[in-house]
C-alpha positions as CSV (number, residue, x, y, z in Angstrom):
1,M,-2.0,40.7,-11.8
2,A,-2.6,43.9,-13.9
3,K,-5.0,46.9,-12.9
4,S,-6.1,48.6,-16.2
5,I,-7.2,52.4,-15.9
6,K,-10.4,53.4,-17.6
7,K,-9.1,55.3,-21.1
8,V,-11.1,58.6,-21.3
9,E,-12.1,59.7,-24.9
10,S,-10.2,62.7,-26.6
11,T,-12.2,65.1,-24.6
12,I,-9.0,65.8,-22.4
13,A,-7.2,68.8,-23.8
14,P,-3.6,68.2,-24.7
15,F,-1.4,67.1,-21.4
16,N,2.2,68.9,-20.6
17,I,4.4,66.9,-17.7
18,D,5.5,69.4,-15.5
19,E,8.6,68.5,-13.1
20,K,6.7,67.3,-10.3
21,D,4.4,64.8,-12.8
22,L,7.9,63.7,-13.8
23,S,9.0,63.0,-9.9
24,I,5.3,61.4,-9.6
25,L,5.6,59.0,-12.5
26,K,9.3,57.9,-11.3
27,L,8.2,56.7,-7.8
28,L,5.2,54.6,-9.1
29,Q,7.3,53.2,-12.2
30,H,9.3,51.9,-8.9
31,N,6.6,51.0,-6.6
32,A,3.2,51.2,-7.8
33,R,1.8,50.3,-4.3
34,I,3.6,53.6,-2.8
35,T,0.5,55.6,-1.0
36,V,-0.3,59.5,-2.0
37,K,0.9,60.4,1.4
38,E,4.7,58.5,0.4
39,I,4.3,60.6,-2.9
40,S,3.4,63.8,-1.2
41,D,6.2,63.6,1.4
42,K,8.8,62.6,-0.9
43,I,8.2,65.2,-4.0
44,H,6.9,68.2,-1.0
45,L,3.8,68.7,-2.5
46,S,0.2,67.9,-0.3
47,T,-1.6,64.9,-0.5
48,T,-4.4,66.4,-2.6
49,P,-2.5,68.1,-5.5
50,V,-0.4,64.3,-6.0
51,H,-3.9,62.8,-6.0
52,E,-5.3,64.9,-8.7
53,R,-2.0,64.9,-10.8
54,I,-2.1,61.2,-10.8
55,K,-5.7,60.8,-11.5
56,R,-5.1,63.3,-14.8
57,M,-2.5,61.3,-15.5
58,E,-4.5,58.2,-15.6
59,E,-7.4,60.1,-17.2
60,A,-4.8,61.3,-20.1
61,G,-3.4,57.8,-20.9
62,I,-0.3,58.8,-19.6
63,I,-0.6,56.1,-16.7
64,K,-2.2,52.9,-18.9
65,Q,-2.0,50.6,-15.7
66,Y,-0.5,49.3,-12.7
67,A,0.9,45.9,-12.6
68,T,2.7,43.4,-10.8
69,L,6.1,42.1,-12.0
70,V,6.5,38.4,-11.4
71,D,9.7,36.4,-11.5
72,H,8.9,34.0,-14.4
73,S,11.2,31.2,-13.8
74,K,9.4,31.0,-10.2
75,V,6.1,30.1,-11.5
76,K,6.6,27.1,-14.3
77,K,7.8,29.6,-17.0
78,G,11.3,29.4,-17.3
79,L,11.7,29.4,-21.0
80,M,11.6,32.7,-22.7
81,V,11.3,32.2,-26.8
82,I,11.1,35.5,-29.1
83,C,9.5,34.3,-32.3
84,Y,9.6,35.9,-35.6
85,V,6.7,35.5,-37.9
86,S,6.0,36.3,-41.0
87,L,2.3,35.9,-42.9
88,K,1.4,34.5,-46.3
89,Q,-0.8,37.2,-46.9
90,H,-0.9,40.8,-46.2
91,N,-4.3,42.4,-45.6
92,K,-6.0,43.7,-43.2
93,N,-8.4,40.5,-42.5
94,A,-5.5,38.2,-42.5
95,G,-4.0,40.3,-40.2
96,T,-6.7,41.1,-37.7
97,K,-7.5,37.1,-38.0
98,F,-4.2,36.2,-36.5
99,I,-4.0,39.3,-34.0
100,K,-7.4,37.9,-32.7
101,M,-5.6,34.6,-32.1
102,I,-2.4,35.9,-30.5
103,Q,-4.4,37.6,-28.5
104,A,-6.3,34.6,-26.7
105,M,-2.6,32.9,-26.4
106,P,-1.9,33.1,-22.9
107,E,1.8,31.9,-23.9
108,V,2.0,35.2,-25.7
109,V,3.0,37.7,-23.5
110,E,4.2,40.6,-26.0
111,C,3.3,40.7,-29.6
112,Y,5.2,43.4,-32.1
113,N,4.0,44.4,-35.8
114,I,7.6,45.1,-37.1
115,S,9.3,46.2,-39.9
116,G,11.7,43.9,-42.3
117,E,11.5,40.8,-43.2
118,F,9.1,39.4,-40.4
119,D,5.8,40.8,-39.9
120,F,5.7,40.0,-36.1
121,M,7.9,39.4,-33.2
122,L,6.5,37.8,-30.4
123,K,7.9,37.0,-26.3
124,V,6.4,33.2,-25.7
125,M,6.8,32.4,-22.2
126,A,6.7,28.3,-21.6
127,E,7.7,26.0,-18.6
128,N,10.0,24.2,-20.7
129,M,11.0,23.1,-24.5
130,D,8.5,20.2,-24.7
131,A,5.6,23.5,-23.8
132,Y,7.1,25.6,-25.9
133,Y,7.3,22.2,-28.8
134,D,3.4,22.0,-28.0
135,F,2.7,25.6,-28.4
136,H,4.8,26.3,-31.8
137,V,3.4,22.8,-33.6
138,N,-0.4,22.6,-32.1
139,K,-1.2,26.5,-31.6
140,L,0.7,28.8,-33.7
141,S,1.4,26.7,-36.6
142,Q,-2.1,25.8,-36.9
143,E,-3.1,29.4,-38.4
144,E,-3.0,28.4,-42.4
145,N,-1.7,32.2,-42.9
146,I,1.6,31.4,-41.5
147,G,4.5,31.7,-43.7
148,H,7.0,31.0,-41.5
149,V,8.2,31.3,-38.0
150,Q,12.3,31.2,-36.6
151,S,12.4,31.1,-32.8
152,V,15.4,32.4,-30.9
153,F,15.7,30.9,-27.4
154,V,16.6,33.6,-24.9
155,M,19.7,32.0,-22.6
156,G,19.7,34.9,-20.4
157,I,18.4,38.1,-19.3
158,I,20.8,41.2,-19.2
159,K,18.5,44.1,-19.1
160,Q,14.9,44.0,-18.7
161,T,12.7,47.4,-17.1
162,H,9.5,49.1,-17.2
163,V,10.8,52.6,-16.6
164,L,10.5,55.2,-19.1
165,V,10.9,58.2,-16.8
166,H,14.5,58.5,-15.3
């Protein structure tokens, strides 16, 4: 479950992150449910300035959203597949059509436009191999502009983090 933060247009002055802001970000990355009071106690700042700093970082787009991380194996999404996709045509319309198609597919949890041999890298979550096969054959491959798809099956996760500020 993700709560999006409303993005304010670029009327906000450039944002300088100081040590207190970094401390707040560190705490929120490890526990998005931490209260302003708990943050203020940990960084030795009263609650009002902490709240104002969080609000400013949300408005500046530094904090994009708050999310709940789910153990994929416990919600019947135990198979993770990295799909490399190349398109036949490389024009704005073809790319836009592909992106809209991918955004509508719940199996695709991440999509990156990449350089090299392939145009896109998808992270696909499926219940099992049969479900992935159905996705590949009946959804992904139905797009006529797809030139080549290479699927790589994730055998184990060594490191997976959302933490950017350490």
